[in-house]
N, CA, C and O of each residue as an XYZ file, in Angstrom:
472
protein
N      98.827     84.887    119.325
C      99.355     83.543    119.377
C     100.874     83.629    119.479
O     101.510     84.401    118.761
N     101.437     82.849    120.355
C     102.874     82.874    120.572
C     103.578     81.842    119.693
O     102.947     80.932    119.155
N     104.878     81.996    119.558
C     105.668     81.112    118.695
C     105.541     79.655    119.116
O     105.424     78.773    118.266
N     105.565     79.395    120.415
C     105.451     78.007    120.860
C     104.115     77.386    120.425
O     104.061     76.199    120.104
N     103.048     78.178    120.413
C     101.742     77.688    119.971
C     101.749     77.419    118.459
O     101.152     76.448    117.992
N     102.422     78.280    117.711
C     102.546     78.078    116.264
C     103.308     76.781    115.984
O     102.936     76.010    115.099
N     104.376     76.550    116.750
C     105.148     75.309    116.589
C     104.270     74.088    116.839
O     104.350     73.103    116.105
N     103.437     74.149    117.871
C     102.547     73.020    118.172
C     101.588     72.766    117.013
O     101.337     71.616    116.652
N     101.052     73.839    116.431
C     100.139     73.696    115.292
C     100.844     72.994    114.133
O     100.306     72.056    113.545
N     102.047     73.456    113.813
C     102.770     72.880    112.676
C     103.234     71.447    112.939
O     103.243     70.620    112.028
N     103.617     71.155    114.175
C     104.017     69.782    114.499
C     102.835     68.843    114.333
O     102.966     67.765    113.753
N     101.685     69.254    114.841
C     100.483     68.418    114.728
C     100.042     68.275    113.268
O      99.607     67.208    112.837
N     100.162     69.357    112.534
C      99.819     69.341    111.104
C     100.702     68.343    110.345
O     100.246     67.674    109.418
N     101.986     68.255    110.759
C     102.927     67.331    110.124
C     102.802     65.914    110.693
O     103.466     64.986    110.233
N     101.934     65.767    111.707
C     101.683     64.464    112.350
C     102.931     63.892    113.022
O     103.183     62.688    112.973
N     103.706     64.777    113.650
C     104.878     64.357    114.422
C     104.531     64.375    115.908
O     103.782     65.234    116.374
N     105.079     63.429    116.631
C     105.011     63.459    118.087
C     106.123     64.391    118.568
O     107.064     64.681    117.830
N     106.007     64.850    119.797
C     107.057     65.709    120.344
C     108.400     64.976    120.359
O     109.444     65.581    120.115
N     108.370     63.688    120.643
C     109.617     62.912    120.662
C     110.242     62.845    119.270
O     111.466     62.868    119.143
N     109.414     62.763    118.226
C     109.928     62.744    116.852
C     110.545     64.093    116.483
O     111.571     64.145    115.805
N     109.920     65.179    116.930
C     110.495     66.501    116.674
C     111.836     66.627    117.380
O     112.793     67.167    116.825
N     111.897     66.125    118.607
C     113.152     66.147    119.342
C     114.252     65.431    118.576
O     115.373     65.929    118.475
N     113.932     64.266    118.037
C     114.916     63.499    117.253
C     115.390     64.283    116.044
O     116.586     64.323    115.756
N     114.456     64.910    115.334
C     114.812     65.678    114.139
C     115.749     66.846    114.473
O     116.556     67.268    113.646
N     115.624     67.355    115.699
C     116.410     68.514    116.120
C     117.637     68.128    116.949
O     118.405     68.992    117.372
N     117.812     66.831    117.175
C     118.932     66.388    118.000
C     118.708     66.664    119.475
O     119.660     66.872    120.227
N     117.438     66.665    119.890
C     117.055     66.922    121.276
C     116.282     65.726    121.820
O     115.846     64.854    121.069
N     116.126     65.706    123.120
C     115.205     64.726    123.697
C     113.784     65.227    123.459
O     113.574     66.403    123.162
N     112.823     64.337    123.591
C     111.427     64.755    123.468
C     111.071     65.799    124.514
O     110.312     66.729    124.239
N     111.622     65.644    125.721
C     111.363     66.600    126.798
C     111.936     67.973    126.517
O     111.321     68.991    126.836
N     113.125     67.999    125.912
C     113.743     69.293    125.572
C     112.920     70.000    124.494
O     112.741     71.217    124.544
N     112.425     69.238    123.524
C     111.564     69.851    122.511
C     110.255     70.322    123.151
O     109.773     71.415    122.858
N     109.687     69.489    124.025
C     108.425     69.851    124.688
C     108.580     71.174    125.442
O     107.647     71.977    125.482
N     109.743     71.402    126.035
C     109.984     72.656    126.759
C     109.917     73.857    125.814
O     109.453     74.928    126.204
N     110.377     73.681    124.575
C     110.274     74.757    123.572
C     108.805     74.985    123.232
O     108.327     76.119    123.213
N     108.097     73.890    122.965
C     106.703     73.996    122.546
C     105.802     74.521    123.667
O     104.766     75.129    123.399
N     106.193     74.288    124.906
C     105.407     74.774    126.042
C     105.796     76.196    126.446
O     105.204     76.769    127.360
N     106.795     76.763    125.759
C     107.183     78.138    126.033
C     108.136     78.290    127.203
O     108.416     79.412    127.623
N     108.645     77.179    127.744
C     109.579     77.256    128.875
C     111.007     77.525    128.410
O     111.810     78.074    129.164
N     111.334     77.135    127.155
C     112.666     77.358    126.591
C     112.501     78.072    125.258
O     111.921     77.508    124.330
N     112.999     79.303    125.140
C     112.869     79.989    123.842
C     113.814     79.369    122.808
O     114.957     79.041    123.126
N     113.334     79.209    121.572
C     114.216     78.655    120.541
C     115.263     79.678    120.096
O     114.989     80.877    120.041
N     116.447     79.194    119.786
C     117.490     80.065    119.243
C     117.172     80.364    117.780
O     116.314     79.715    117.181
N     117.858     81.334    117.217
C     117.646     81.649    115.801
C     118.061     80.465    114.928
O     117.427     80.195    113.908
N     119.114     79.763    115.322
C     119.511     78.566    114.563
C     118.407     77.517    114.602
O     118.149     76.844    113.605
N     117.760     77.380    115.748
C     116.662     76.418    115.882
C     115.495     76.841    114.990
O     114.827     75.990    114.404
N     115.245     78.149    114.882
C     114.168     78.646    114.002
C     114.431     78.197    112.566
O     113.514     77.761    111.870
N     115.692     78.306    112.124
C     116.014     77.863    110.768
C     115.790     76.355    110.603
O     115.405     75.896    109.527
N     116.029     75.597    111.657
C     115.745     74.160    111.601
C     114.240     73.917    111.463
O     113.816     73.032    110.720
N     113.435     74.707    112.182
C     111.982     74.580    112.048
C     111.545     74.902    110.623
O     110.679     74.227    110.066
N     112.142     75.926    110.038
C     111.816     76.289    108.654
C     112.187     75.141    107.718
O     111.428     74.825    106.802
N     113.343     74.514    107.934
C     113.738     73.357    107.116
C     112.738     72.215    107.248
O     112.434     71.539    106.265
N     112.233     72.002    108.443
C     111.296     70.891    108.687
C     109.904     71.207    108.151
O     109.293     70.378    107.476
N     109.400     72.411    108.452
C     108.008     72.737    108.134
C     107.814     73.454    106.801
O     106.696     73.489    106.286
N     108.863     74.022    106.237
C     108.768     74.610    104.908
C     108.454     76.087    104.856
O     108.450     76.793    105.864
N     108.188     76.529    103.628
C     108.010     77.948    103.331
C     106.829     78.583    104.050
O     106.907     79.734    104.478
N     105.740     77.842    104.184
C     104.571     78.408    104.855
C     104.919     78.779    106.294
O     104.529     79.843    106.774
N     105.645     77.910    106.976
C     106.066     78.224    108.344
C     106.954     79.468    108.353
O     106.833     80.312    109.241
N     107.843     79.581    107.368
C     108.725     80.748    107.284
C     107.895     82.031    107.171
O     108.197     83.021    107.838
N     106.858     82.023    106.339
C     105.987     83.199    106.190
C     105.255     83.510    107.485
O     105.171     84.666    107.900
N     104.726     82.472    108.122
C     104.011     82.678    109.378
C     104.959     83.229    110.435
O     104.583     84.106    111.212
N     106.187     82.719    110.465
C     107.176     83.218    111.426
C     107.479     84.696    111.167
O     107.571     85.480    112.111
N     107.633     85.081    109.902
C     107.899     86.485    109.579
C     106.734     87.378    110.009
O     106.948     88.472    110.532
N     105.511     86.915    109.790
C     104.342     87.685    110.221
C     104.284     87.776    111.747
O     103.920     88.811    112.305
N     104.641     86.698    112.397
C     104.681     86.691    113.864
C     105.677     87.740    114.373
O     105.374     88.498    115.295
N     106.859     87.772    113.766
C     107.883     88.742    114.168
C     107.409     90.164    113.897
O     107.554     91.043    114.746
N     106.841     90.391    112.710
C     106.347     91.728    112.375
C     105.297     92.171    113.395
O     105.311     93.310    113.863
N     104.402     91.268    113.724
C     103.346     91.586    114.675
C     103.929     91.928    116.043
O     103.466     92.863    116.696
N     104.941     91.178    116.482
C     105.601     91.449    117.764
C     106.275     92.815    117.753
O     106.205     93.550    118.737
N     106.925     93.155    116.652
C     107.611     94.449    116.554
C     106.602     95.590    116.634
O     106.808     96.562    117.360
N     105.523     95.464    115.891
C     104.488     96.508    115.907
C     103.955     96.685    117.328
O     103.840     97.809    117.817
N     103.633     95.576    117.986
C     103.072     95.650    119.334
C     104.068     96.233    120.330
O     103.691     97.025    121.194
N     105.326     95.850    120.215
C     106.315     96.291    121.194
C     106.761     97.727    120.983
O     106.887     98.485    121.945
N     106.998     98.106    119.745
C     107.621     99.401    119.489
C     106.687    100.475    118.976
O     107.019    101.659    119.037
N     105.535    100.094    118.474
C     104.643    101.123    117.942
C     103.376    101.224    118.774
O     103.238    102.134    119.591
N     102.456    100.302    118.573
C     101.202    100.406    119.302
C     100.454     99.091    119.264
O     100.272     98.496    118.202
N     100.024     98.647    120.423
C      99.212     97.432    120.475
C      97.826     97.688    119.898
O      97.113     96.746    119.553
N      97.445     98.943    119.792
C      96.110     99.285    119.327
C      95.984     99.308    117.812
O      94.887     99.498    117.287
N      97.087     99.118    117.106
C      96.999     99.131    115.644
C      96.100     97.987    115.181
O      96.218     96.858    115.658
N      95.216     98.288    114.261
C      94.256     97.292    113.787
C      94.920     96.043    113.245
O      94.393     94.942    113.403
N      96.067     96.200    112.611
C      96.717     95.054    111.985
C      97.107     94.003    113.014
O      96.995     92.807    112.744
N      97.561     94.425    114.183
C      97.951     93.432    115.187
C      96.745     92.618    115.630
O      96.846     91.411    115.851
N      95.620     93.279    115.757
C      94.390     92.570    116.149
C      93.958     91.598    115.064
O      93.546     90.477    115.363
N      94.047     92.016    113.809
C      93.652     91.148    112.695
C      94.565     89.929    112.588
O      94.094     88.810    112.387
N      95.875     90.151    112.722
C      96.820     89.031    112.626
C      96.599     88.064    113.784
O      96.578     86.850    113.582
N      96.437     88.589    114.985
C      96.186     87.731    116.144
C      94.928     86.888    115.917
O      94.927     85.687    116.185
N      93.871     87.513    115.429
C      92.602     86.816    115.192
C      92.799     85.681    114.184
O      92.329     84.565    114.405
N      93.488     85.963    113.089
C      93.720     84.940    112.063
C      94.620     83.819    112.578
O      94.376     82.646    112.293
N      95.659     84.174    113.334
C      96.600     83.156    113.804
C      95.963     82.240    114.842
O      96.339     81.073    114.948
N      95.008     82.750    115.605
C      94.353     81.929    116.622
C      93.476     80.846    115.999
O      93.132     79.870    116.664
N      93.114     81.011    114.731
C      92.304     80.007    114.053
C      93.063     78.692    113.897
O      92.457     77.621    113.858
N      94.400     78.778    113.807
C      95.210     77.572    113.710
C      95.439     77.083    112.299
O      96.477     76.481    112.024
N      94.503     77.320    111.392
C      94.754     76.999    109.986
C      94.929     78.338    109.282
O      94.042     79.191    109.314
N      96.059     78.505    108.659
C      96.437     79.819    108.182
C      96.092     80.026    106.718
O      96.445     79.224    105.853
N      95.389     81.127    106.465
C      95.126     81.570    105.105
C      96.267     82.534    104.771
O      96.211     83.719    105.099
N      97.298     82.005    104.114
C      98.520     82.765    103.867
C      98.226     84.052    103.100
O      98.748     85.111    103.448
N      97.401     83.972    102.068
C      97.100     85.173    101.278
C      96.470     86.259    102.147
O      96.837     87.430    102.052
N      95.524     85.867    102.990
C      94.865     86.835    103.858
C      95.862     87.429    104.849
O      95.842     88.636    105.092
N      96.730     86.603    105.422
C      97.728     87.109    106.364
C      98.704     88.061    105.678
O      99.110     89.062    106.269
N      99.079     87.760    104.452
C      99.991     88.653    103.736
C      99.327     89.987    103.423
O      99.976     91.031    103.492
N      98.043     89.967    103.081
C      97.320     91.219    102.849
C      97.227     92.045    104.129
O      97.397     93.264    104.105
N      96.953     91.368    105.251
C      96.917     92.065    106.538
C      98.293     92.660    106.831
O      98.405     93.780    107.330
N      99.334     91.896    106.516
C     100.702     92.356    106.745
C     100.987     93.627    105.950
O     101.603     94.560    106.464
N     100.543     93.661    104.706
C     100.744     94.865    103.883
C     100.017     96.061    104.503
O     100.544     97.173    104.515
N      98.808     95.829    105.016
C      98.097     96.905    105.700
C      98.906     97.369    106.909
O      98.961     98.559    107.218
N      99.529     96.410    107.583
C     100.363     96.736    108.735
C     101.537     97.601    108.360
O     101.883     98.537    109.081
N     102.158     97.291    107.225
C     103.274     98.105    106.760
C     102.821     99.537    106.506
O     103.544    100.485    106.813
N     101.625     99.693    105.945
C     101.080    101.033    105.720
C     100.827    101.757    107.041
O     101.111    102.948    107.166
N     100.291    101.033    108.026
C     100.051    101.637    109.332
C     101.364    102.081    109.978
O     101.441    103.150    110.584
N     102.388    101.248    109.838
C     103.698    101.593    110.396
C     104.231    102.860    109.728
O     104.728    103.760    110.405
N     104.127    102.928    108.390
C     104.611    104.120    107.682
C     103.830    105.358    108.112
O     104.426    106.415    108.320
N     102.516    105.249    108.247
C     101.709    106.384    108.703
C     102.148    106.826    110.088
O     102.271    108.022    110.356
N     102.382    105.864    110.965
C     102.815    106.165    112.330
C     104.136    106.921    112.319
O     104.300    107.909    113.035
N     105.068    106.455    111.509
C     106.389    107.098    111.428
C     106.268    108.512    110.873
O     106.881    109.441    111.399
N     105.475    108.680    109.804
C     105.285    109.995    109.190
C     104.636    110.966    110.177
O     105.043    112.123    110.286
N     103.624    110.481    110.892
C     102.899    111.355    111.821
C     103.672    111.648    113.102
O     103.325    112.587    113.819
N     104.704    110.874    113.408
C     105.460    111.112    114.646
C     106.591    112.119    114.447
O     107.227    112.526    115.419
N     106.848    112.523    113.216
C     107.921    113.514    112.946
C     107.521    114.892    113.278
O     108.310    115.822    113.106
């Protein structure tokens, strides 16, 4: 699941229209829609605004999303943790405890990979 899809889930969960999200961010509804559709990547400052709007759960999901991207890009797409996180995130309703446990398994896989590559 990509960041723009996660944003759509959280916006809908908060019962905001795209135009309302645009207002909260100082954007037009169309400019926000471009972020949510993946046509415009959000800046890091914009990510912090999303965290302010959606709260701590979004912050955790964003961190897991980043960790998953790093593992896939720099280590291995075949690591079990990336598959598990992707599967859970595609559900759309996030079990934070389960995702955090998967994340810890991912950290162990990363450490094993680093140790075995020396």
